[in-house]
N, CA, C and O of each residue as an XYZ file, in Angstrom:
680
protein
N     -23.313    -25.033     46.831
C     -23.217    -24.390     45.919
C     -22.018    -25.186     44.989
O     -20.928    -24.792     45.405
N     -21.895    -25.868     44.217
C     -20.974    -26.192     43.366
C     -19.931    -25.408     42.812
O     -20.266    -24.774     41.810
N     -18.687    -25.269     43.213
C     -18.086    -24.357     42.537
C     -17.088    -25.286     41.253
O     -16.511    -26.364     41.398
N     -17.165    -24.392     40.008
C     -16.555    -25.260     38.729
C     -15.863    -24.082     38.428
O     -16.171    -22.891     38.439
N     -14.548    -24.900     38.076
C     -13.467    -24.053     37.416
C     -12.952    -24.713     36.195
O     -13.452    -25.794     35.886
N     -12.001    -24.194     35.450
C     -11.625    -24.828     34.475
C      -9.811    -24.222     34.492
O      -9.565    -23.330     35.304
N      -9.000    -24.582     33.869
C      -7.454    -24.302     33.731
C      -7.465    -23.364     32.784
O      -8.066    -23.351     31.710
N      -6.572    -22.381     33.390
C      -6.265    -21.251     32.940
C      -5.008    -21.380     32.185
O      -3.991    -20.836     32.617
N      -4.994    -22.313     30.680
C      -4.035    -22.894     30.165
C      -3.927    -21.921     29.019
O      -4.952    -21.785     28.351
N      -2.882    -21.229     28.678
C      -3.038    -20.620     27.299
C      -1.968    -21.092     26.325
O      -0.856    -21.164     26.849
N      -2.028    -21.472     24.882
C      -1.145    -22.118     24.104
C      -1.164    -23.355     24.257
O      -2.180    -23.901     24.686
N       0.021    -24.098     23.922
C       0.537    -25.382     23.573
C       0.728    -25.658     25.305
O       0.998    -24.785     26.130
N       0.514    -27.056     25.568
C       0.453    -27.879     26.820
C       1.493    -28.919     26.480
O       1.348    -29.814     25.648
N       2.674    -28.670     27.303
C       3.565    -30.036     27.482
C       3.476    -31.149     28.468
O       3.820    -30.905     29.625
N       3.121    -32.155     28.203
C       2.697    -33.259     29.260
C       3.540    -34.428     29.184
O       3.361    -35.300     28.334
N       4.558    -34.471     30.150
C       5.255    -35.689     30.214
C       4.665    -36.721     31.373
O       4.492    -36.320     32.524
N       4.330    -38.268     30.917
C       4.196    -39.186     31.606
C       5.522    -40.201     31.685
O       6.084    -40.737     30.730
N       5.810    -40.294     32.908
C       6.967    -41.125     33.029
C       6.703    -42.049     34.362
O       6.086    -41.739     35.382
N       7.315    -43.192     34.057
C       7.168    -44.194     35.253
C       8.096    -45.441     35.105
O       9.054    -45.677     34.370
N       7.440    -46.169     36.102
C       8.097    -47.983     36.158
C       7.273    -48.629     36.529
O       6.366    -48.208     37.246
N       7.395    -49.906     36.101
C       7.042    -51.043     36.270
C       7.733    -52.075     36.899
O       8.680    -52.461     36.214
N       7.582    -52.739     38.099
C       8.483    -53.699     38.833
C       7.692    -55.266     37.899
O       6.589    -55.794     37.757
N       9.046    -55.448     37.491
C       8.421    -56.882     36.476
C       8.699    -57.918     37.792
O       7.727    -58.639     38.016
N       9.838    -58.117     38.688
C       9.938    -58.650     39.486
C      10.119    -58.402     41.321
O      11.190    -58.038     41.806
N       9.206    -58.603     41.936
C       9.287    -58.006     43.278
C      10.187    -58.274     44.199
O      10.355    -57.509     45.149
N      10.964    -59.521     44.029
C      12.030    -59.776     44.754
C      13.199    -58.952     44.548
O      14.045    -58.830     45.433
N      13.281    -58.429     43.520
C      14.457    -57.521     42.909
C      14.393    -56.186     43.466
O      14.477    -55.199     42.736
N      14.234    -56.095     44.846
C      13.761    -54.911     45.663
C      14.903    -54.115     45.199
O      14.669    -53.078     44.578
N      16.142    -54.488     45.434
C      17.325    -54.107     45.463
C      17.904    -53.094     44.008
O      18.861    -52.320     44.012
N      16.886    -53.443     42.734
C      16.856    -52.828     41.462
C      15.669    -51.884     41.402
O      15.913    -50.789     40.895
N      14.571    -52.075     41.775
C      13.394    -51.096     41.848
C      13.589    -50.238     42.698
O      13.450    -49.067     42.346
N      13.897    -50.477     43.809
C      13.870    -49.348     44.590
C      14.831    -47.844     44.391
O      14.467    -46.718     44.730
N      15.947    -48.167     43.839
C      16.587    -47.295     43.411
C      16.084    -46.133     42.454
O      16.259    -44.914     42.461
N      15.181    -47.264     41.381
C      14.583    -46.432     40.257
C      13.796    -45.365     41.135
O      13.989    -44.149     41.124
N      13.024    -45.951     41.772
C      11.889    -45.454     42.299
C      12.572    -43.982     43.261
O      11.954    -42.918     43.279
N      13.843    -44.166     43.967
C      14.197    -43.423     44.943
C      14.915    -41.821     43.739
O      15.121    -40.674     44.137
N      15.082    -42.256     42.585
C      16.031    -41.776     41.586
C      14.811    -40.789     41.132
O      15.009    -39.598     41.373
N      13.563    -41.134     40.499
C      12.358    -40.526     40.104
C      12.334    -39.478     41.610
O      12.896    -38.397     41.440
N      11.972    -39.623     42.478
C      11.715    -39.012     43.363
C      12.841    -37.764     43.720
O      12.421    -36.772     44.315
N      14.033    -37.839     43.402
C      15.163    -37.132     43.688
C      14.964    -36.004     42.479
O      14.818    -34.782     42.497
N      15.014    -36.759     41.676
C      14.786    -35.797     39.948
C      13.618    -34.629     40.590
O      13.690    -33.408     40.456
N      12.713    -35.284     41.203
C      11.308    -34.229     41.376
C      11.816    -33.099     42.190
O      11.672    -31.928     41.838
N      12.503    -33.518     43.447
C      12.824    -32.737     44.327
C      13.982    -31.490     43.376
O      13.870    -30.268     43.463
N      14.744    -32.026     42.758
C      15.654    -31.403     41.890
C      15.054    -30.017     41.116
O      15.433    -28.848     41.193
N      14.023    -30.607     40.383
C      13.062    -29.838     39.772
C      12.078    -28.739     40.487
O      11.627    -27.711     39.982
N      11.914    -29.154     41.552
C      11.264    -28.121     42.536
C      11.691    -27.263     43.174
O      11.091    -26.393     43.805
N      13.199    -27.526     43.005
C      13.980    -26.546     43.749
C      14.457    -25.414     43.066
O      14.918    -24.361     43.508
N      14.269    -25.805     41.908
C      14.889    -24.816     40.346
C      13.872    -24.765     39.677
O      13.798    -25.693     38.872
N      12.752    -23.823     39.657
C      11.661    -23.554     38.949
C      11.709    -23.375     37.441
O      10.869    -23.669     36.592
N      13.345    -22.613     37.286
C      13.447    -21.991     36.203
C      13.773    -23.283     34.763
O      13.749    -22.987     33.569
N      14.040    -24.606     35.299
C      14.008    -25.378     34.671
C      12.959    -25.712     33.791
O      13.272    -26.086     32.660
N      11.482    -25.629     34.181
C      10.463    -25.653     33.743
C       9.299    -26.592     33.616
O       8.378    -26.662     32.803
N       9.757    -27.565     35.087
C       8.314    -28.149     35.379
C       7.204    -27.428     36.427
O       7.395    -27.170     37.615
N       6.162    -27.217     35.747
C       5.425    -26.491     36.388
C       4.280    -27.171     37.737
O       3.814    -26.590     38.717
N       4.110    -28.623     37.260
C       3.173    -29.357     38.285
C       3.651    -30.698     37.822
O       4.181    -31.048     36.767
N       3.259    -31.467     39.094
C       3.371    -33.040     38.716
C       2.350    -33.609     39.405
O       1.818    -32.983     40.322
N       1.944    -34.861     39.061
C       0.910    -35.683     39.727
C       1.356    -36.889     39.941
O       1.319    -37.666     38.987
N       1.911    -37.377     41.290
C       2.371    -38.999     41.403
C       0.902    -39.856     41.483
O      -0.139    -39.607     42.090
N       1.262    -40.878     40.671
C      -0.081    -41.797     40.416
C       0.844    -43.542     40.536
O       1.982    -43.995     40.410
N      -0.435    -43.967     40.827
C       0.117    -45.697     40.628
C      -1.322    -46.201     39.426
O      -2.442    -45.697     39.347
N      -0.807    -47.185     38.741
C      -1.782    -47.815     37.954
C      -2.211    -49.130     38.462
O      -3.352    -49.565     38.308
N      -1.262    -49.748     39.073
C      -1.639    -51.087     39.971
C      -0.357    -51.262     40.925
O       0.565    -50.450     40.848
N      -0.317    -52.401     41.879
C       0.734    -52.613     42.498
C       1.883    -52.788     41.871
O       2.812    -52.749     42.678
N       2.232    -52.969     40.757
C       3.837    -52.716     40.154
C       3.958    -51.676     39.190
O       5.073    -51.510     38.694
N       3.148    -51.046     38.883
C       3.485    -49.531     37.883
C       2.915    -47.981     38.884
O       1.902    -47.571     39.450
N       4.357    -47.541     38.605
C       4.132    -46.216     39.267
C       4.364    -45.048     38.154
O       5.198    -45.144     37.253
N       3.560    -44.005     38.337
C       4.236    -42.855     37.567
C       3.863    -41.568     37.950
O       3.184    -41.422     38.966
N       4.305    -40.365     37.099
C       4.107    -39.477     37.350
C       3.660    -38.779     36.221
O       4.044    -39.217     35.136
N       2.800    -37.609     36.230
C       1.918    -36.769     34.964
C       2.874    -35.472     35.524
O       2.906    -35.019     36.668
N       3.582    -35.065     34.419
C       4.300    -33.723     34.664
C       3.874    -32.939     33.545
O       3.800    -33.393     32.403
N       3.522    -31.471     33.947
C       3.353    -30.485     33.151
C       4.139    -29.291     33.093
O       4.242    -28.610     34.114
N       4.781    -28.902     31.892
C       6.088    -28.511     31.439
C       5.633    -26.983     31.037
O       4.561    -26.655     30.530
N       6.746    -26.131     31.403
C       6.519    -24.721     30.853
C       6.455    -24.874     29.279
O       5.648    -24.175     28.665
N       7.400    -25.895     28.497
C       7.732    -25.819     27.252
C       8.261    -27.294     26.789
O       8.637    -28.073     27.665
N       8.293    -27.701     25.337
C       9.114    -29.011     25.135
C      10.495    -28.703     25.195
O      11.329    -29.574     25.445
N      10.899    -27.089     24.903
C      12.506    -26.880     25.466
C      12.739    -26.914     26.169
O      13.905    -27.281     26.316
N      11.952    -26.589     27.382
C      12.835    -26.827     28.742
C      12.791    -28.266     29.182
O      13.668    -28.710     29.923
N      11.914    -28.920     28.799
C      11.656    -30.376     28.999
C      12.989    -31.174     28.444
O      13.633    -31.894     29.207
N      13.384    -30.979     26.953
C      14.471    -31.334     26.545
C      15.751    -30.793     27.102
O      16.696    -31.505     27.442
N      15.719    -29.381     27.179
C      16.955    -28.922     28.441
C      17.211    -29.549     29.519
O      18.349    -29.821     29.902
N      16.289    -29.798     30.032
C      16.634    -30.664     31.562
C      16.992    -32.020     30.989
O      18.201    -32.238     31.066
N      16.302    -32.970     30.450
C      16.746    -34.195     29.610
C      17.852    -34.245     29.699
O      18.438    -34.965     30.508
N      18.434    -33.430     28.821
C      19.982    -33.151     28.302
C      20.914    -32.529     28.994
O      22.101    -32.605     28.675
N      20.366    -31.643     30.319
C      21.629    -30.930     31.195
C      22.362    -31.963     31.758
O      21.959    -32.898     32.450
N      23.831    -31.608     31.272
C      24.979    -32.258     32.011
C      24.801    -32.183     33.225
O      25.019    -33.224     33.844
N      24.326    -30.898     34.065
C      24.366    -30.873     35.688
C      23.340    -31.710     36.392
O      23.352    -32.103     37.559
N      22.384    -31.920     35.380
C      20.917    -32.579     35.932
C      21.059    -33.758     36.422
O      21.673    -34.577     35.739
N      20.525    -34.157     37.747
C      20.332    -35.663     37.881
C      20.294    -36.640     37.037
O      21.115    -37.556     37.081
N      19.331    -36.571     36.155
C      18.533    -36.901     35.000
C      19.930    -37.601     34.224
O      20.066    -38.824     34.186
N      20.882    -36.708     33.653
C      22.187    -36.796     33.321
C      22.788    -38.070     33.716
O      23.200    -38.935     32.943
N      22.801    -38.103     35.019
C      23.538    -38.789     35.710
C      22.928    -40.534     35.714
O      23.639    -41.530     35.573
N      21.682    -40.512     35.883
C      21.100    -41.535     36.000
C      21.012    -42.497     34.677
O      21.232    -43.705     34.589
N      20.539    -41.371     33.486
C      20.575    -42.038     32.234
C      21.768    -42.606     31.791
O      21.655    -43.714     31.267
N      22.976    -42.082     31.878
C      24.369    -42.563     31.773
C      24.795    -43.755     32.404
O      25.598    -44.522     31.872
N      24.140    -44.000     33.849
C      24.292    -45.033     34.509
C      23.687    -46.215     33.810
O      24.316    -47.217     33.470
N      22.212    -45.971     33.601
C      21.304    -46.851     32.786
C      22.051    -47.431     31.491
O      22.112    -48.653     31.359
N      22.588    -46.630     30.587
C      23.163    -46.982     29.534
C      24.092    -47.749     29.561
O      24.241    -48.680     28.770
N      25.098    -47.357     30.793
C      26.343    -48.246     30.898
C      25.739    -49.812     31.317
O      26.199    -50.819     30.778
N      24.706    -49.868     32.298
C      24.467    -51.267     32.592
C      23.723    -52.046     31.470
O      23.652    -53.271     31.378
N      23.165    -51.098     30.609
C      22.820    -51.955     29.647
C      23.594    -52.383     28.604
O      23.359    -53.420     27.984
N      24.779    -51.418     28.309
C      25.927    -52.106     27.514
C      26.463    -53.281     27.996
O      26.753    -54.250     27.293
N      26.608    -53.194     29.291
C      27.409    -54.196     29.954
C      26.697    -55.316     30.234
O      27.276    -56.170     30.906
N      25.462    -55.543     29.846
C      24.794    -56.768     30.017
C      24.078    -56.798     31.376
O      23.566    -57.773     31.926
N      24.138    -55.721     31.738
C      23.445    -55.898     33.167
C      22.140    -55.983     33.752
O      21.779    -56.406     34.850
N      21.541    -55.518     32.839
C      19.810    -55.297     32.982
C      19.258    -56.721     32.331
O      19.492    -57.236     31.238
N      18.538    -57.092     33.297
C      17.817    -58.722     32.945
C      15.972    -58.373     33.128
O      15.182    -59.302     33.297
N      15.563    -57.052     33.065
C      14.119    -56.928     33.084
C      13.244    -56.947     34.191
O      12.027    -57.122     34.250
N      14.462    -56.643     35.429
C      13.336    -56.711     36.607
C      12.753    -55.544     36.891
O      11.810    -55.534     37.683
N      13.221    -54.337     36.283
C      12.309    -53.162     36.327
C      12.211    -52.405     34.858
O      13.080    -52.090     34.045
N      10.888    -52.263     34.870
C      10.807    -51.296     33.150
C      10.461    -49.848     33.421
O       9.628    -49.513     34.263
N      11.112    -49.049     32.700
C      11.044    -47.530     32.917
C      10.294    -47.228     31.173
O      10.257    -47.860     30.117
N       9.875    -46.135     31.584
C       8.783    -46.007     30.289
C       8.839    -43.996     30.424
O       9.283    -43.372     31.388
N       8.299    -43.453     29.263
C       8.016    -42.381     29.664
C       6.916    -42.151     27.952
O       6.999    -43.036     27.101
N       6.056    -40.989     27.722
C       5.695    -40.617     26.873
C       5.340    -39.330     26.981
O       4.608    -38.990     27.910
N       5.841    -38.332     25.970
C       5.735    -37.040     25.853
C       4.555    -36.278     25.105
O       4.507    -36.472     23.890
N       3.961    -35.758     25.451
C       3.009    -35.072     24.436
C       2.992    -33.440     24.152
O       2.922    -32.887     25.250
N       3.023    -32.626     23.256
C       2.786    -31.279     23.053
C       1.436    -31.212     22.463
O       1.330    -31.489     21.268
N       0.086    -30.787     23.337
C      -1.036    -30.777     23.199
C      -1.139    -29.043     22.501
O      -0.861    -28.139     23.289
N      -1.480    -28.713     21.257
C      -1.923    -27.648     20.850
C      -3.348    -26.951     21.370
O      -4.388    -27.595     21.507
N      -3.212    -25.494     21.641
C      -4.412    -25.200     22.040
C      -5.713    -25.158     21.331
O      -5.725    -24.879     20.133
N      -6.608    -25.367     21.856
C      -7.743    -25.915     20.987
C      -7.817    -27.662     21.176
O      -8.899    -28.201     20.943
N      -6.798    -28.394     21.545
C      -7.045    -29.557     21.900
C      -6.848    -30.295     23.186
O      -6.357    -31.389     23.465
N      -7.473    -29.192     23.970
C      -7.475    -29.569     25.662
C      -8.431    -28.818     26.025
O      -8.665    -27.733     25.491
N      -9.208    -29.395     27.140
C      -9.799    -28.795     28.088
C     -10.035    -29.222     29.340
O      -9.440    -30.285     29.521
N     -10.781    -28.784     30.512
C     -10.801    -29.435     31.523
C     -11.977    -28.790     32.368
O     -12.467    -27.733     31.971
N     -12.479    -29.442     33.609
C     -13.276    -29.025     34.370
C     -13.145    -29.680     35.807
O     -13.133    -30.877     36.093
N     -13.058    -28.669     36.563
C     -12.961    -28.830     38.129
C     -14.629    -28.924     38.721
O     -15.535    -28.237     38.250
N     -14.763    -29.681     39.573
C     -15.697    -29.085     40.405
C     -15.668    -29.585     41.964
O     -15.520    -30.747     42.343
N     -15.840    -28.466     42.740
C     -15.092    -28.263     44.129
C     -13.556    -28.873     44.124
O     -13.105    -29.642     44.973
N     -13.005    -28.464     43.215
C     -11.633    -29.238     43.311
C     -10.142    -27.854     43.902
O     -10.312    -26.696     43.519
N      -9.269    -28.075     44.496
C      -8.416    -27.411     44.387
C      -7.764    -27.151     43.197
O      -8.376    -27.672     42.264
N      -6.658    -26.489     42.809
C      -5.934    -26.428     41.487
C      -5.142    -27.878     41.450
O      -4.371    -28.154     42.369
N      -5.297    -28.538     40.662
C      -4.985    -30.084     40.152
C      -4.896    -29.955     38.886
O      -5.564    -29.238     38.140
N      -3.677    -30.986     38.543
C      -3.367    -31.308     37.121
C      -3.027    -30.430     36.387
O      -2.043    -29.768     36.717
N      -3.662    -30.151     35.254
C      -3.635    -28.808     34.711
C      -3.845    -27.430     34.591
O      -3.355    -26.575     33.853
N      -5.006    -27.396     35.823
C      -5.160    -26.412     36.609
C      -3.876    -26.222     37.594
O      -3.319    -25.125     37.630
N      -3.488    -27.138     38.269
C      -2.395    -26.977     39.019
C      -0.960    -26.261     38.380
O      -0.336    -25.473     39.091
N      -0.577    -26.527     37.264
C       0.203    -26.278     36.301
C      -0.026    -24.727     35.767
O       0.972    -24.058     35.502
N      -1.092    -24.273     35.642
C      -1.463    -22.963     34.724
C      -2.421    -22.288     35.358
O      -2.722    -21.241     34.786
N      -3.182    -22.587     36.635
C      -3.520    -21.912     37.394
C      -5.164    -22.116     36.741
O      -5.339    -22.598     35.622
N      -6.625    -21.542     37.883
C      -7.652    -22.080     37.523
C      -8.509    -20.483     37.246
O      -8.054    -19.423     37.676
N      -9.482    -20.565     36.648
C     -10.421    -19.743     36.177
C     -11.573    -20.208     36.370
O     -11.580    -21.437     36.305
N     -13.040    -19.521     36.687
C     -14.258    -19.675     36.911
C     -14.635    -20.524     35.392
O     -14.162    -20.130     34.326
N     -15.346    -21.463     35.466
C     -15.907    -22.071     34.039
C     -16.600    -21.267     33.387
O     -16.846    -21.764     32.288
N     -17.196    -19.927     33.545
C     -17.612    -19.176     32.671
C     -16.949    -18.458     32.014
O     -17.398    -18.016     30.957
N     -15.538    -18.101     32.510
C     -14.412    -17.678     31.299
C     -13.857    -18.271     30.192
O     -13.135    -17.774     29.328
N     -14.284    -19.419     30.317
C     -14.009    -20.531     29.416
C     -15.272    -20.914     28.356
O     -15.116    -20.918     27.135
N     -16.344    -21.185     28.920
C     -17.492    -21.446     28.345
C     -17.957    -22.752     29.257
O     -17.167    -23.626     29.614
N     -19.509    -22.737     29.605
C     -20.182    -23.725     30.268
C     -20.021    -25.043     29.805
O     -19.933    -25.955     30.628
N     -19.957    -25.320     28.288
C     -19.576    -26.290     27.478
C     -18.613    -26.862     26.921
O     -17.857    -26.209     26.203
N     -18.418    -28.302     27.145
C     -16.796    -28.703     26.587
C     -16.303    -28.100     25.222
O     -15.141    -27.778     24.972
N     -17.471    -27.995     24.316
C     -17.143    -27.373     22.869
C     -16.510    -26.242     22.750
O     -15.617    -25.944     21.956
N     -17.200    -25.375     23.894
C     -16.996    -23.609     24.055
C     -15.359    -23.875     24.729
O     -14.396    -23.296     24.226
N     -15.214    -24.747     25.824
C     -13.767    -24.616     25.913
C     -12.949    -24.787     25.201
O     -11.933    -24.103     25.322
N     -13.061    -25.963     23.952
C     -12.109    -26.472     23.201
C     -12.006    -25.379     22.188
O     -10.887    -25.377     21.673
N     -12.753    -24.506     21.757
C     -12.954    -23.437     21.343
C     -12.357    -22.297     21.683
O     -12.158    -21.336     20.940
N     -12.063    -22.408     22.840
C     -10.880    -21.127     23.395
C      -9.933    -20.431     22.822
O      -9.409    -21.209     22.025
N      -9.377    -19.350     22.761
C      -8.165    -19.064     21.821
C      -7.640    -18.006     22.739
O      -8.321    -17.003     22.953
N      -6.249    -18.202     23.395
C      -6.072    -17.009     24.001
C      -5.570    -15.925     23.011
O      -5.525    -16.122     21.797
N      -5.240    -14.905     23.539
C      -4.761    -13.863     22.763
C      -3.274    -14.141     22.003
O      -2.576    -15.021     22.507
N      -2.869    -13.582     21.068
C      -1.731    -13.853     20.485
C      -0.751    -12.869     21.083
O      -1.078    -11.683     21.100
N       0.501    -13.269     21.612
C       1.339    -12.224     22.180
C       1.563    -11.207     21.337
O       1.275    -11.264     20.142
N       2.177    -10.047     21.994
C       2.317     -8.834     21.021
C       3.314     -8.988     19.814
O       3.157     -8.571     18.666
N       4.332     -9.655     20.318
C       5.264     -9.655     19.042
C       4.626    -10.557     17.897
O       4.996    -10.372     16.738
N       3.745    -11.459     18.171
C       3.221    -12.536     17.320
C       2.763    -11.449     16.229
O       3.256    -11.288     15.113
N       1.489    -10.599     16.934
C       0.777     -9.620     16.182
C       1.565     -9.140     15.383
O       1.335     -9.482     14.223
N       2.544     -8.377     15.545
C       3.602     -7.265     15.298
C       4.383     -7.951     13.909
O       4.745     -7.320     12.916
N       4.519     -9.333     14.133
C       5.211    -10.140     13.157
C       4.128    -10.580     11.833
O       4.472    -11.033     10.742
N       3.183    -10.385     12.155
C       2.223    -11.144     11.020
C       1.199     -9.422     10.404
O       0.366     -9.372      9.499
N       1.602     -8.467     11.134
C       0.939     -7.201     10.550
C       1.881     -6.530      9.426
O       1.518     -5.507      8.845
């Protein structure tokens, strides 16, 4: 029997896609440090769950392009990590900016990110015979029946409002 589940996400979902593209393979001395920096940041975040990274999936789009799909607790925690002076990201970003200002970047490696805040009702997921992965890895899994058999039902799902929100609206 096929086991079907869905993600147990409630409220907004924060997703960050971040990656690199190797523009010149021969510039190994330039793109390997970028790759290693990303791995170091992921280790740093794994050691400190309070920073807000809930889940990550490492992917490759081609032999040149590597990226990470990250699921964050909130956009505030994502921004706080990106700007925290004690985080490795701050050190790496400052170094990159110094190199750029000095004209020492020549396009050997590209970096990019896209961030999304997806409101409840604008996402749905289904997993068949899968362990918790992606959105379900970030928020947990529930049986498909808990959110509806059809995508339209899962899109229509709304979590209960937090108690303080109910009190404010009364």
